[in-house]
Each structure stands twice: as structure tokens, then as C-alpha cells.
N, C-alpha and C positions, 0 to 999 in steps of 0.2 A: 331731800325732795320736798320738804315742808316749809316751815317758816323761814329758814335760812336761804331759801332759793334766791338767786341773784337775777334781778330783772331790770328792765328799763323804767325809769321814773321821770316824769315831766317836772320842770320847774313851775313856779307859780304861773297861772295863766296870765297872758298879757292881752291888752286891748288891741283889736285889729283896726288898723287904719287903711284907707284906700289910696294913700299917697304913694307915688313911685319910690323905689321899685316895688313891684308886687311880689314880695317874698315874705309873706306874713306868718307862715307856719314856723313855729319855734322847734328846732331840733334839740335833742337831749342826749345826754351820755348815759352809760349804764351804771347803775348803783343798786344798792339793796332796797327792795321794795318795802320791806317792813313786815308786819304781821299779816300773814295770809293763811288761808285754810285750804289744804289740798286733800283731795280724795285719794283713794288707793290706786295703785297702778292697775290698769286694765289692758287686756290685749287690744292692740291697734285694730284688729279686724272686727272688734265689737262696735266700732264707730259706724255711722250710717253710710252704707254704700261706699266703704273705704277701699281704695286700692293703693298699692305701694309696689313699684317695680324698680329693680336695679339693672342698669345696663352698664357693662364694664368698659365700654369705649364708645367713641362717637360713631364708629361704623356700625356697631351693634344697635345703638340707639336708633340710627337712621332706618334700620330694617326691622325694628320692633323685636329684636333678638335679645331679650332679657329674661330675668326670672322673677316671678311674682312672689312677694312675701305674704300675700293674702291668698291662701290655697284655694278657697272656694269663690273667688271673685268671678262672677258669671260672664262679664264682658271682656275678659282678657282673650287674646288670640288662642285658638285651639291648640296650637303646637308650642305654646310658651311654657317653659318649665316652672316649677314652683320651688320654694325654698323652705327649709325647716326652721329658719330663723323666726323668732317671735317678737317683733317690735311691740313696744308698749305705748300707752298714752296716759298722761296725768292731767287732771283738771283742777285748777285752783281759783280761789276768789279772794280778793283783797278787801280792805276795809271800805265801808260806805262813807265817802267823804263828800265835801261840798262840790268838788269838781267832778265827782263821779266815782264809780266802783270799777276796780280792775278785775277783768276776767282773763284768765291765762290758760292756755293749752299747749302742751309740748308732746312731741312724738319722738320715738327713738328707743334705744340708742342705735345709731348707724356706725358701722366700722368700715373705713375706707382706706385704700392704699394708693390713691392717685390714679393716673392714667386717663384723665378727662372722663371719668365715669359719670353716670347720671342716676340720681335718686329722684324718682318721679312719684309724687303722692297727691292724693285728693280725697276729700270726704265731705259729706253733706252735714248740715246742721252743726256747723262749727260752734263750739262752746255750749252746745245743747240748749240753745235758747228756745227751740221748739219742742223740747221735752224728750229728745232721744237719749239723753244721759240721766233722765229722772226728773222728778218734780222740783228738786232742789235748785236746778239751774234754769228752769223754764221761765220765760218772760212772755213770749207770744201767747195769745189766747186770753190772758188776763189783761193785756194792754194792746191797743191797736198798733203802736209803734214804740220804738226806743231810739235813743240818740247815741252816736259814737263821737266822743269829743277828742280822741287821740288814739294812737296805736303804736305798737312796736312789733317788729317781725325780723327773724333772722336765725342763723345757726348759732348754737351756744355749746360750750363745753359741759361736762357732767355737773360741774359746780356753778353753772349759770353765766359764765363769762362769754361775751360775744366773740365770734371767730371772724376775722377779717378776710379780705381778699388781698394777697394769697393767705391761706391755701384754698379756702372754700369760696366758690362763686355762686351767687344767687342768679341763676338764669332767669327765673321769674317766680314771684309770689303774687298770686291774684286772689283777692277776696271779692266775692260777688254775692248778690242775692240770687237764690236758685242754684242751679248746677254749674253755671259759668261755662268755661271752656274746658271742661273735664270729660272723662269717659262716661260720667254719670249723665251728662246731657244727651239728648236723644233727637237727632235730626229728623228721624222718621216720625216720632211723636209730634215734633214741632210742625213738620210739613202737613201731616194728615190731621192731627188733633189740635194743633196750636198750643201745645203745652211742652214744658221741659226743653225749651229752645237753647241752643248754644248761645251764650251771652258774653260778648266781649266788653260790656260796660262794667267798669270796676268801681268798687267802693274805695279800694286803694290798690296800687300795684308797685312792687319793688323789683328792680332788675340789677344786673351786674354793674351798671354805671351809677348806682345810688350812693355808694360810699364816697364821701367827699374827699377832695384833695387837701392835704395838710402838709405844707412844705417842711415844717419842723420835725414831724414824725410820720412820714408817708406810709409806714407799714401798719400802724395800729390806729392812729387817730382818724377821725372822719366817721367812726362807727355811730356817732350820735345821729347820723342821717338815717339809721335803720328805724327811727321812730319819728313821729310828728305830733305836735300839739296843735289842734286846730284853732286855738285862741278862744278867749273869753267871749261867750255869747254865741258861739257857733257849734253846730253838730251836724254830722251826717245822719239823717233820719233813716231808720230801717223799718221795713214793714213785713219782711219775710225772713225765713231762716237764711243764714249766710253759709257759704261754702268756701273751702280753701283749695286752691290748685297751685302746686309748686314743683319746681325742679331745681336741684342744687348739685353742683359738680365739685369734685376734688381735682383741682388742676395741677397737682404736683406730678412729677414723672411717675410712670407706672412702676410699681414695686417699692414705693416709698414706705417708711415705717407707718404702721397702722395707727390711725387716730380714731377716737370715739367721740361722737357728737350727737346733739339733738337738734331738732327744729322746734322753735318756740314762737308763738304768736300771743300777743296781749292786746286787749282793747279796753278802753275806758268808757263806761256806759252810764248814761243818765236815764232816769225813768220818771214817769208821773209828771208832777209839776215842773221839775227841773228840765224835763224834755220839752215841755210846752213853752218854757221860757227862753229857749235858745232858738236862733234862726237856722233854717235849713241850708246846708251846703249840697251842691250837686257836682258830679264829675262827668265830663264828656271826653272820650278817648278818640283821638284822631289817628287813623291808620293810613300809612302810605299805600298806594295801589300795589297789587301783587297778583300772582296766579297760584292756583291750588294744585298741588301734586296729589296723585291718587295712590302711590305705592311707597312713599317714604314719609318719615316722621318730621324731618327738618323742613319739608316743603309745606307744612301746615302753620309755620310761624309768622306768616305775613311779611316775608322779607322781599326786598328787591336786590338786584346785584349791581355792583359798581366795579370800576377798574381799581385795583388795589393802590396803584401808585400815581396814576394820571388824574388830573383835574377833571371832575365830572359835575354836572348840575342836574338836579331833578326838581320838578315843580308839580304840585298838585293843589287843587282847590276844592271848596265845598261850601256848605251853608250850615250855620248853627241851628240846632233843632228848636231850642227854646231861648227866650230872652234871659238876661242876667248880667251880673257884674263880676269880672274876673277877680278872684281872691288869691289863688295860688296855682301857678303853672309848673309843670315839669316837662323836660324833654328827654327822649330816649333814643340813643343811637349807639352803634358799636364804634368805640373810640379809636380802634386801631387804624381805620381808614378815614374817619370823619375829620372834617375841618370845622365847619360851623353850620348852623341851621337858623332860619328866620321864620317867624310867623307874623303875617300882616293881616290887617283888616282891609280888604279890597280885592281886586281881581288881578290876574297876571297881566292883563292889558294896562291896568292902572300903574303897574310896577315897571312898565316898559319891556315886558317879556312876551308880548303878543306875537312876535315873529318866530318864537320857538315852536317847532313842530315835532311832536313825539310820535314815533311810529307805533309804539305801544305804551299804554299808560304807565306800565311798571318798568320801563327801560329808560334810564337817564341818558343824557346827551354828553358826548365828549365836549368839554368846554370850548375847545378849539373850533368845533363845528358850530356850537351855539353862538360864539362870538361872530363868526362869519355870517350866520343867519341874521344877526342883529346889526350887521354892517360895521363891525368893529374888528380891529386887527389884534391877533393874539399877542400877549406880552412876552411869551417865552415858549420855547419848545418843551415838550413833555419828557420827563416829569417836571412840572412847573412849580410844585410845592405851594400851590395856592395863588401864584401870580396871575394866572389866567382867570381864576375864579374871582379875584379881587376886582377885575374890570367889570364883572357883572354886579358885584356888591356895590360898586360906585354908581351904577345905573339905578340900583334899588335905593340907595341913599339919596340920590338926586330926586327920584320920584317922591320919596317921603318928604324931603325938604320943600318940594314944590306943592305939597298938599294933595297930591293925587292918591296917596295911600297912607295908611297909618301903621307904624311899626308897633306890634304888640310885644314880641319877645325876640331876643337874640341869645342863642345858646352856642357857646364855644367849647370845642372838644378839649378834654383833659386826659392825659395819660401820665403814669408814673413808672419809672424803671426800677425794678427790684430783682435781685438775684439774676441779673442778665436778661430779664424779660420785661416786656411792656404790659402794664395792667390798666384796665379802665378805671377812671374815676368820674365822679359826677361833673357834668358840664358847668362852666361858669355861665350863670343865667341872669340876664338883665331884662326886666319887663316893665311895661308901662300900664297905667290903668286902662281898662277897656270895658265899656258898657256896650252891650249888643242886644239885638232883638232876634226873634225867630226869623230865620231866613237871611241874616247878615252873612255876607260872603267873606270867607277867610282864604288865605293862600299861604302855603308852606313852601319854602325854598331851601333845599339842602345841598351843601357842597362837600365833596369827598375827594380823597387823593392824598396818600402819604408816601413820599419818595423813599422812606426807609423800608417799605414793604416790597417784596419781590413782585415783578410784573405779573406773574402767573401763579395761581394757587391750585392745588389739587386736594380738595377737602370734601368730606361727606356733606351732603346738603345741596350741592350744586348740580347733581345728576338726579333727575326725577322724570316721571312720565305724568303728563297732564292732558286732560281732554282739550284744553285750550291750545295745546301744541298741535292738535289735529285740525281744529276748526280755524285757527289762526297761527300758521307755522311761525315759531318764535324767531324774532330777529335779534335776540340778545347776542351781542358780540362775544365771541369765544373768550376774549381776554377779560370780560367782566366776571370775575371769579370770587369777588368778596361779597358775602351776604350782609345786607345792611338794613337798618330801620331808620325811618324818619317819623317818629311818633311824638305826639303831644298829649299830655294829661292836663286838662283844664278844669280845675276846681273853681266853681263860681257860686255866687249867692243867687239863690232862686228868687223869682219874682212872686211866687206863691208860697203856700205853706208846706210844699212837698220837696223832698230830695229826689233827684233823678240821676240814674246811672246809665249812661248811654254810650254808644260808639258809632263811628262812621268811617267809611272808606272814601278816600280822596280820588279825584280823577282830574283830567285837564278841563273838563266841563263841570261847572258847579252843580248842574242839574242832572248829571249822568246817574247819580246815586241818590237814594233817599237820604235825608239828613240823619236818620237813624237806620242802621242796616236792617233790611227787610228780607223776608224769604225770597222775594223776587230778585233782590240784589244778589243773594247767595246763589240762586239758580244761574244767573248770568255770569257770576264770577266763576262758577264751576265749568261752564261751557266755553265762555269767551275769554276768561281772565277778567280783571277789573275793567268794566266797559268804559268806552270813551263817551258815549251818548246815552240818553234815556232809553227806556224800553221801546223797541220797534214793534211794528205790527206782528212780525214773525214771533218775537219774544212773547208777546202778550197772548196771542191766539193760537200759537202752535207749540212753541217750546214749553211754556209754563204748563198747559194741560197735559202734554206728553210726559213731562217730568213728574207731575202729580200722579199720573197713572203708574209710571214706573216705580216711584217710591212707595205707592200703595201696595203694589205687588211685592216689592222687596220687604215691606213690613210684614207681609204674610209669611215669608220664607226665611227671613233673617231678622227677627224682632230686636236683637241686641245690637244692631248697628248704631254706632255713634259717629259724629263727625270727626272726632280726634282719635278714635281707635283705628286699627287697620281696616281698610275698606274691604267689604266682603266680595272680593274679586272672584273667588271660587264659586260662591253662590250665584253671582251675576253671570258668570260664564255658563253654568249649568242651566240657569233660567233662559239664557239666550239660545242654548242648544235645544232645550225643551220647546221654546217658542218656534224655532226653525222647524223642528220635526212636526210640531202640531200644525204649522202652516202648510208644510209639504203634504201631510196627510189630508188636511182640509182641501188642498188643491186637487188631489186625486179624487176625493169624494165629490168635489165640485164638478170635475170632468165627468165622473160617472153619472152624476145627476143630470148634467146637461145632455149627455148622450143616451140617456135611458128614456125610452118613449113613455113609460108609465109615469115616471117622475115629471116629464114634460107635460103630460096631460093634467097631472095634479096641479102643477104651477099655473096652467092656463085656467083651470077651474077656480083656483084662488084669485087669479087676476080678474076673472069675470065677476066674481063675488065682490071684489073690492073696488075696481075702477071701471067695470063694465066692458072691458076689452080683453081680447086674448093677446098675450105677449107676442105670439107667433103669427098673429093675424096678417094675412096678405103676404106671406113669405113666398117670394118668387125665387127663381134661380138667380143667385147673386153673381157678381163678378168674382173671379178667382181670388182677388185680394181679400175677399171676405172669408175664405176657407181656412187659412192657416191657424195654427194654435195661438198665434199672437193675440187675436181678438178674445179668445177664451182667457188668456193670461190677463189681459186688460180688464176683463169683467171681474175676474177673481180679485185682482189687486184693488180695483175701485170698491168692490164690496168690502174687502178687508179694511181699506182705509176708512170707509164710512163707519164700519163697526168700531174701529179704534177711536175714531173721532167722537162717536156717541159715548163710549165708555170714558174717554178722557174728559169730555165736557161734563159728564155726570159726576165724575170724581171731583173736578174743579168746582162744580156748583156745591157739592157737599162739604168739601174741606174748607177750613177758614181761608179767607183771601188776604186781608191786610194783617199779616203776621210780621212783627218786628222782633229781632233777635235780642230781646231784653227779658227781664223777669216778668212773671205774670202780672205783678202790680204795675210794673213799668208799661206794659201793654195797655192796661186799663187807663193809665194817665194819658197815653197818646190818643186813645179813642175819645176820652173825655175832652181833650183839648180840641180835637176835630178841626173845625173851620178856622179857629183862632191861629192855627199854625200857618206861617207864611212860607209854605213849601211849594215849589214848582213840580217836584217829582215825589210820588209816593205818599201824598197826603191821604190819611185814612178816609175811607168812604164806607161801603158796606162791609160788615164784619165777615161776610161769607162771599163766595164767588158769584152768588146770584146778584147781578146788577144789570142795569139797562144796557150799558155798552157791551158787556160780554154777551148777553142774550141777543142783542141786535146784530152782532157780528158772528157769533158762533152758530146761531140757528141758520142763517143763510149759507154759511160755509158747509154745515152738515147737509142741508137741503141740496146745495150744489153738488156735493160729493155723491149724495143719493141719486140725483138726476143723472150724473155721469154713469154711476153704477147701473141705473135702470136702463139708460141708453145702450150701454155696452152689453148688458144682459139680454135686452130685447133683441139687439142685432145678433148676438151670439146664438140665441135660440132660433131666430129666423134663419141664420146661416146653417144651423144644425138641421132644422126642418127641411130647408132647401137641399142641403146635402143628402138628407135621407130620401127626399123625393127623387133627387138625381140618381141616387143609388138604386132606388126602386125602378126608375126608368131604364137605367143601364141594365139592371138585372132582367127587366121585362124585354128590353131590346135583345139582350143576349139570348133570352129564352125563345123570343120570336125568331131570331136568326137560327137558333138550333132547330126550332120546329120547322122553319122554312128549309133548312138544309136537309132535315129528315124527310120532309115532303118531297124535296127535289130528288133525294136519293131513291125514294119509293117510285117517283115518276120515271126516273131513269131505268129502274129495274123493270117497270111495266113496259116501257118502250123497247127495252132489250128483249123482253119476252115476246112482244108483238112482232118484232123483227125476226126473231127466231122462228116464230110460227109461219111468217110469210115465206121465209127462205126454205122451210122444210119441204121435201117431196110429197106430193099429194098421194094418199093411199087409195087404190081402187077397191071397189066392193069385192072384187075377186080376192085382193090381198087381205081384205078384212075377213 
């Protein structure tokens, strides 16, 4: 575990040119690093906010049904089992050389037997640069920033040899500033406090299609792509502690012989003057549109679904957040169904795709339908094996050749067949130089369909519940059963002295989403799915305040909720039940107060003191339509709506407004750029919810609701007073009638007595 450890080493740094093709990062093979110093093995759970969960199958992974190897991890699901296994971590440092110093961390050992299992891990302050592993490894604090000039990441054997696919599949390895997309991020803290946001902006990202295709030895070669040298004179500047989030699968059949392996990450770091002398590199991550599921883990991956075997086409567009010059791009797609993917500078209309109408931003089109919409005839019946898609590619090529758009990159899917199975390999990528400005529009076009796949699939991850399925019932065709990505990783030269790590969601409207994903975008994504247009009036002044209030309440009762952990559906259910009971009790209290004369008098005294009028002033006998309980219900609901609006507006004013889902330092850079950003949607304004537009709209809305509530309450009290007067009159009339009947009865008795007296024989004095 010490000096003989086998790691990845870079060749001599090479000069970076900007001539095509833009593939300037030098890959490297695995070899012995040399003299390094390693610390002692430590328990993995000693790492900062570390979690490590093992799921034994796809089905269990989808339902969060695993066991935690960190017994005391606070954010794991309440019913998740723990394990007695004790994974370790080792920290090593290489020699300080001219090109930088290697910092290495590995965790393990893991013992797996196949079955498409999942090893999910994450921890904060990777490599201990913020001091969590002791002063020996601390960099931040003494220096404002440090630079990363290269990296290597992947699974290795106990003696340090890289492990390829097959058998081990890197689902994803993400290095980010801050908590990234791990369970350590806190969406509630982000929404309410503006801190610890889920961050999809990567320092680097590796996936299962990173291993390169090598026809001479497809089983083992290509592992050099597990690492990258950023080139002489370049570095990714870092300003905060970095975190690691990863998932690795053993894709062998279940019950295969046990293998032991470790996960290892290494970064080459420059400090001080070396860091100042290198130019900053930034990365912008483009996500395809998708919808978020609330009850499954697969539905958090940002996938869209395609037909496995038929030709489909999907288009999304957006705007670059900052200006720069493309240095190194990467494409990410699931190769089993993928054909090819393009990235252009320009709009879908520039590319001749303006006739394509997508029902939902995340649902691709059957290419046969797309061709007909474009006025073209399909080339073949499905499965067409790309023949129909090629007709759209021809349209794209013609648009580029005529100068209406500019082709940035073309990624062609690669697969290799080993042991009777098809395995992903890195796409064949050809790119052209690209300089862009803040607000430059890009368009991604992805083509899918593999005739070798079955028409229908039944796999975990395609069944989930989403709020957007209620607000916008999904139109995903039932035969679209293959989960797919159309992602781009764009590493570019910054135009200032800072490195920026950002991410964006595409849509069919370039201004539907902020160029860097914001809290408002995530709110709309949750409720509507990836939106087609920019925020509406309803979104801004109703949806956002209500969600701010709801999340503020959830933070009180379930403070450990994170975006990528199981959603607190049980807590939310009981909060809804409690709210319903409270509102029902409040309604009964309201009815009691309305119908109680003492309370009515107190309300009128208060009204006289405040507005100089009695609420029930001039209450006459109303029409019968004023009597039913419906008016009382309207009064109560309008009062409740006014109170909720007041609380929601108050929370929205208090909580941060312009929050972008990047690291804290990344948010500072956005705010500093301010008006220089050429954004049509989501440009930073006030740091908090207090701004002129919100006040000018929210205040009249609240006053309007209050006026409605006052009108309903006034008429309810008038109706109640009139009802009481009517009741008094009825009782008085009934009493008068009873009295009159009584008097009538007495008079009748008197008359009878008089008649009896008249009819009786007169008595003589003699008789007397």
C-alpha cells in the first residue's frame, strides 16, 4: 500500500493548440508512480460526511433497498440496514515535481460477485485539502486557490492495476466543489439559506462510456482514458474543498466468483507561483431535458427515454453562460441504443429543424413522424437502422455547409462485443474550434435506435411517479423503454482569471431555462418537468412562494432531506394530514366565531377602532341565497388564502432569491458578473426575494385577496346578523301567536261562561 503502489502517470506535458480537431487532453496508461508517501489505513467512515451503500441488484437500487457500510450515517433512510463490513481509506502524496504533485486517495476493499450490483459512495473534502485529514494535507486557508493539471480515476485491484469494463462498470464518478450531487448536498438549505446546493457542475466526470475502443485488444486497452493530462500551461483552478460522488457496478452474472477491488482517485496539483502561471480551465455540463421522479433512484439520473430499436431524434437548445474558447469536449450517451450526436452553434431553426414540434421537452420524436413534419419521405420502414435518421443528418449538413449554423462536435456511438454481450466504449469524437460569448446559443441533436435490441424492454428505472405526471400527464409512448442521455462536457478556456464549473438544462426554447441551473429552474422541473418556456406569472408569483413556504416547513420537520436521498414522503404525508386537521379545526372555530354574538360584537368594536365602520352595519334581511353555509366557506377559504399568501410572500422575501445550483464560490462569480452576462432568463438581480417587481405584484395580490376576504367576511357577518334578526322576529312572531292563541282561548272561555250564565234559570228570592 506504500511506495510500490501502482498508479496512473502522465507523459511529459504537451503544448495545447487550438487547431482542429479539439481533442487536446493527452490520455495516459497505467504504470508505477514512483516514490510516494502513504499514511496509515483509516476507517472509511472517518472521512467527512462519508456514506457508502451497497445495493445487490438494479431493483433494490431503484427502491433504495441496500445496506449501509457507514453505520452512523445520519441521512440514510430510516429502514435501511447496516453492515459490519469496515471499508478503509488510504491517503498518499507523490513527489513535488515541476508539473505538479500527485495526491492520491483510495477506498475499499470491496468484494463483489456480480448481479449488476451498485456500490454507491461519496465524501466531502476529498484528499483533505481543507484540513479534514490533518494539517499535513491542508492547502486551503494558506492559499486562496490551487490548480489541478491532471487526474486519474477508476477501480483497481489490490496491487494497483486498473480494472476494465467488463467486469466493472463506472456508472459515474463526479468531482465537484462543495457537496455536488451527493446525499451531503441539502436542497432545503439551498432553497432557504442559499448554501450547500446540489451541484451538477463538474470538475471532471467519468462514466461507463469513457473507456476507449481499441480494436487490437478491446478487452483491456483503452484504460488510458481513465485519466487526462490538461496540457502544459493549463489548470482547473479550485477555490473550495472538493467532493467525490461515485457509483460502480459489477456487471458479471449473479453468483460469479468473488473479486476484491478498490476505488482510487489521483489528482496532480500545482500551488503558489506554479498555480499563478497557468491559465484557468472551466467546464460547462449540458444536460438533456428530463422529469424528476419522487419515489425511485433511477429517476434522478436526468435521463430521457427512447425506442430501443426504432430511429428517434431528440433536440434541445440553450445558451452558454460565460464566454470562452473550447479546449476539450466529451459526449456521454448510453451506447446500446445510441447512433450519433451533434453539437452546433446556432438554433434549431438555423439547422432546418424548426418544423419539429415536441409535445414534451424530454420526449423524442419517432423519426418517421419528424420527417413527415419536415416535408420529407421516410427512407425505410422501422427498424430502419439509422436510414431515416440519416435524412435529417443530411438536412443538418446542408444547413452547416450553407453557413446557417456551425458544427462544433460530432460523437459517433461505439460498442464492443465480448463474452456474448455488447459493452459501451467511448464515442468517436470529432470537434472544431469554437469561440463563444455569454448568451451564445447552442443546439444538441441526438439520434437513437439499434435494430439489434428488442422492441420492448422491462427494466428498473422506467416506472416511477413524478409530480409532473399529475400536472402534465405524460405522453411518453409506451414503447419508449430505453433510458438515454444526451450530455456534453465542454472544457473551455476562461476569459478571466477564474475557473468556473457550471451546468445547464436544455429545452426547445433557448430562454426557457437559466444558462446555469437555478433554484427557480429546479422548482419548475419538479412540478412541470423540464419547462418549454420561461417562468410564467403563475410560476413567479404563486408557485415559487408556495414552494418556498412548503420547503421551509419541511426543513422544520425533516432537516436531513436531500435531493438525491429518498424523498420524505412519510413526513410530507403526515404534514398534509396535520394541515388538513388544523384547517378543519380552524373552520369549525371560524363558524363558532361567526355565529357567536359576543365575538361578533368584539369584531365590530375592532372594526370601529380601525376603519370607523361596523362590519355588520346596515345588515338587512338578505335574499335566501345569502343564507347557506357556502358564503361562510368562501369567507374562510379567502381568509386562509390571504394568510398563506402573506406567509409565502414573507418567506420568499426572507430567503435568497437568485440561487444557482453551483458551489458557493461559483454563486459569487455569477453575482459579480451581473449585468455583463448576456442572459435572457435568470440573470442575477437582487440577492434576496425583495425586489421591485415582486413587491409591485405580490402586494396587490395580497391586498386583493384581503379585499375578497373582507367582502366575504362582511357579507357573512351581515347575513349572520340578518339571520339572527330573522330568527328573533320568527321567535317573536311565534311568541305573539302563542300569546294571541292564549288570549283567544281565554276569551272563548269567557264567552262560554257568559253564555252559560245567560242560559241558566233565574233563581227567585224565595228559592234563595
